[in-house]
C-alpha positions in Angstrom: -60.7 1.4 -34.6 -60.5 4.2 -32.1 -57.1 5.9 -31.7 -55.6 8.7 -29.6 -54.4 11.1 -32.3 -56.4 13.8 -30.5 -56.8 14.2 -26.7 -59.9 12.5 -25.2 -62.5 14.9 -23.9 -61.8 14.4 -20.2 -62.2 17.7 -18.4 -63.3 18.0 -14.7 -62.4 19.9 -11.5 -60.3 17.0 -10.1 -57.4 17.9 -12.2 -57.0 21.3 -10.4 -57.0 19.5 -7.1 -54.2 17.2 -8.4 -52.1 20.1 -9.6 -52.1 22.0 -6.3 -51.7 18.9 -4.1 -48.7 17.7 -6.2 -47.3 21.2 -6.0 -47.5 21.1 -2.2 -45.9 17.6 -2.0 -43.1 18.6 -4.4 -42.5 21.7 -2.4 -42.0 19.7 0.8 -40.0 17.1 -0.9 -37.6 19.6 -2.4 -36.9 21.2 1.0 -36.4 18.1 3.0 -34.5 16.2 0.3 -32.1 19.2 0.0 -31.6 19.1 3.7 -31.0 15.3 3.7 -28.4 15.5 0.8 -26.6 18.4 2.7 -26.4 16.2 5.8 -25.0 13.4 3.7 -22.2 15.7 2.5 -21.5 16.9 6.1 -21.3 13.3 7.3 -19.0 12.3 4.5 -16.7 15.3 5.2 -16.5 14.4 8.9 -15.7 10.8 8.1 -13.0 11.7 5.5 -11.2 14.4 7.5 -12.3 15.3 11.0 -12.9 11.7 12.3 -9.6 10.6 10.8 -7.5 12.8 13.1 -6.8 13.3 16.8 -5.1 16.0 18.8 -2.6 15.5 21.6 -2.0 18.2 24.2 1.2 18.2 26.3 1.1 20.8 29.1 4.2 22.9 29.7 3.3 23.5 33.4 2.3 20.9 35.9 -0.6 21.2 38.4 1.5 23.0 40.9 2.5 25.7 38.4 6.1 24.5 37.9 7.7 24.9 34.5 8.1 21.7 32.6 8.8 23.0 29.1 11.9 20.8 28.6 10.0 17.8 29.8 7.1 18.6 27.5 9.5 18.8 24.5 10.9 15.4 25.4 7.4 14.0 25.8 6.5 15.3 22.3 9.5 13.6 20.8 8.6 10.3 22.5 5.0 10.4 21.4 5.9 11.4 17.8 8.4 8.5 17.6 5.8 6.0 18.9 3.0 7.2 16.6 5.2 7.1 13.5 5.8 3.4 14.1 2.0 2.7 13.7 0.8 1.8 10.1 -2.5 3.4 10.8 -0.9 6.9 11.4 -0.4 9.0 8.3 1.4 12.0 9.7 2.3 13.8 13.0 2.6 17.5 13.0 3.7 19.7 16.0 1.9 23.1 16.0 4.0 26.2 16.3 3.4 28.9 18.9 2.0 31.2 16.2 -0.5 28.5 15.1 -1.6 27.9 18.7 -2.1 31.7 19.1 -4.3 31.7 16.0 -6.4 28.9 17.4 -7.1 30.7 20.7 -7.4 34.2 19.2 -11.2 34.1 18.6 -11.7 33.5 22.4 -8.8 35.2 24.1 -7.8 37.9 21.6 -4.4 38.6 20.1 -1.5 37.8 22.5 2.0 36.6 22.8 1.8 33.0 23.9 5.2 33.0 25.4 4.5 36.0 27.6 0.8 36.3 28.3 -0.3 32.7 28.9 1.6 29.4 29.2 0.3 27.3 26.3 0.6 23.6 25.9 2.4 21.9 23.0 -0.2 20.6 20.5 0.3 17.7 18.1 -2.0 17.1 15.1 -2.2 13.5 14.1 -3.7 12.4 10.8 -4.8 8.8 10.5 -4.5 6.8 7.2 -6.8 4.1 8.6 -9.0 5.4 11.3 -10.8 2.1 11.8 -7.5 0.3 12.4 -6.3 2.7 15.1 -7.3 1.8 18.6 -7.8 5.1 20.6 -8.3 3.2 23.9 -5.0 1.3 23.4 -3.2 4.5 22.5 -4.5 6.3 25.6 -3.1 3.5 27.8 0.3 3.8 26.1 0.2 7.6 26.3 -0.4 7.5 30.1 2.8 5.4 30.4 4.9 7.5 28.0 3.7 11.0 29.0 1.4 11.0 32.1 0.6 14.7 31.7 -0.4 14.4 28.1 -4.0 14.2 26.9 -5.4 12.9 23.6 -8.7 14.0 22.1 -10.2 11.9 19.3 -12.6 13.8 17.1 -14.2 10.6 16.2 -15.6 10.1 19.7 -17.4 13.4 20.1 -18.4 13.4 16.4 -20.1 10.0 16.6 -23.0 11.6 18.6 -23.6 14.2 15.9 -23.3 11.7 13.1 -25.9 9.4 14.8 -28.1 12.5 15.2 -27.9 13.3 11.5 -28.5 9.7 10.6 -31.6 9.8 12.8 -32.8 13.0 11.1 -32.3 11.4 7.7 -34.4 8.4 8.7 -37.2 10.7 9.7 -36.8 12.5 6.3 -36.9 9.2 4.5 -40.1 8.3 6.4 -41.7 11.7 5.4 -40.7 11.2 1.7 -42.3 7.8 1.8 -45.5 9.3 3.2 -45.4 12.0 0.5 -45.2 9.3 -2.2 -48.0 7.3 -0.6 -50.2 10.4 -0.2 -49.6 11.4 -3.8 -50.4 7.9 -5.0 -53.7 7.8 -3.0 -54.6 11.3 -4.3 -54.0 10.2 -7.9 -56.2 7.1 -7.3 -58.9 9.3 -5.7 -58.9 11.9 -8.5 -58.9 9.2 -11.1 -61.8 7.3 -9.7 -63.7 10.6 -9.3 -63.0 11.5 -12.9 -64.1 8.1 -14.0 -67.4 8.5 -12.3 -67.9 12.0 -13.7 -67.0 10.8 -17.2 -68.9 7.5 -17.0 -71.2 8.5 -19.9 -68.3 9.6 -22.1 -66.5 6.4 -21.4 -69.5 4.3 -22.3 -69.8 6.2 -25.6 -66.1 5.7 -26.3 -66.4 2.0 -25.7 -69.3 1.8 -28.1 -67.1 3.6 -30.7 -64.5 0.9 -30.2 -62.0 2.5 -27.8 -59.9 -0.1 -26.1 -59.3 -0.1 -22.3 -55.6 0.4 -22.9 -56.1 3.4 -25.1 -58.4 5.1 -22.5 -56.0 4.2 -19.7 -53.1 5.7 -21.7 -55.0 8.9 -22.4 -55.9 9.3 -18.7 -52.3 8.6 -17.7 -50.8 11.2 -20.1 -53.3 13.8 -18.9 -52.4 13.2 -15.2 -48.7 13.1 -16.1 -49.0 16.6 -17.5 -51.0 17.9 -14.4 -48.6 16.3 -11.9 -45.5 17.5 -13.7 -46.9 21.0 -13.8 -47.8 20.8 -10.1 -44.3 19.5 -9.3 -42.8 22.3 -11.3 -44.8 24.8 -9.3 -43.6 23.2 -6.1 -40.0 23.3 -7.2 -40.3 27.0 -8.2 -41.9 27.9 -4.8 -39.2 26.0 -2.9 -36.2 27.8 -4.5 -36.9 31.2 -2.8 -37.1 29.4 0.6 -33.8 27.7 0.0 -32.2 31.0 -1.0 -33.5 32.7 2.2 -32.2 29.8 4.3 -28.8 30.1 2.6 -28.6 33.8 3.4 -29.5 33.4 7.0 -27.5 30.2 7.7 -24.3 31.1 5.9 -22.9 33.5 8.5 -23.3 30.9 11.3 -20.5 28.6 10.2 -18.9 29.3 6.8 -16.9 26.1 6.7 -19.8 23.8 7.7 -22.1 25.6 5.2 -19.6 25.1 2.3 -19.3 21.4 3.3 -23.0 20.9 3.1 -23.2 22.3 -0.5 -24.8 20.0 -3.0 -22.9 18.6 -6.0 -24.2 18.8 -9.6 -25.5 15.2 -9.4 -27.4 16.0 -6.2 -28.9 19.2 -7.7 -30.0 17.1 -10.7 -31.9 14.8 -8.3 -33.7 17.8 -6.9 -34.5 19.2 -10.3 -36.1 16.0 -11.6 -38.6 15.8 -8.7 -41.4 17.2 -11.0 -40.6 14.4 -13.5 -40.7 11.9 -10.7 -44.1 13.2 -9.7 -45.3 13.0 -13.2 -44.1 9.4 -13.7 -45.7 8.4 -10.4 -49.0 9.9 -11.4 -48.8 8.3 -14.9 -48.2 4.8 -13.5 -50.8 5.1 -10.7 -53.4 6.5 -13.1 -52.8 3.8 -15.8 -53.2 0.9 -13.3 -56.3 2.5 -11.7 -58.1 3.2 -15.0 -57.1 -0.2 -16.4 -58.4 -2.1 -13.4 -61.6 0.0 -13.1 -62.6 -0.4 -16.7 -61.6 -4.1 -16.9 -63.9 -4.8 -13.9 -66.8 -3.0 -15.7 -66.1 -4.7 -19.0 
């Protein structure tokens, strides 16, 4: 009975086409999957920290320019007392003048807040249960407690960015699906082309007693190696691009860039893309050869 102790004599130009196309698909997959995983990390960070907080601003001067510093201090105490009675509120912190000066320094330069510019009192509120806190209801109560005070929920303005990133991720998922389908179709095409080229060899192997499963397995292993090698090339070509993007994007926003950094598990997903390409090629090739040879049997 025929066995596969030695590789079957299948050598044709379609293998080279499979290698380079798989390399291209893997190259694109590495880039867009890295971007998608980075977006996932950014969204997670926003949901954990930024969206779970709000800022309250209490002006120390009214619209006519009259000093209301004492009234502002009283408003801050009232708001703090009210918020601390809410189970959804984790903590309330009143920013000092020095902290406020640090916040405005990138735009207005170094200054003494008490002398150069009348700064409002700022309150940083951290929420233990953001979903249980009604910002609309709080705004209504705030207008009654302190008419001059204003509240800013980071969750509101971040929701647009989160929706945008989710939309981009859906597009990336669609592209990945197209890449998988394109790779599968390519494997089917190259396999059928190879079967036509090797038709005489296949006929001879059948006469020698080779089973369909043995031939399909041999073809599958051959295409697995080619696709894995192509995926490895794509991965190697993608890393310099990722490094260049890292160099150019890092100065834009250090904190955001660090937030988007991938974990070990996520990098593992990126690194096994060549293996995924190989397994996809193996399975597609096996089914294609099996069906083709069974139909001709």
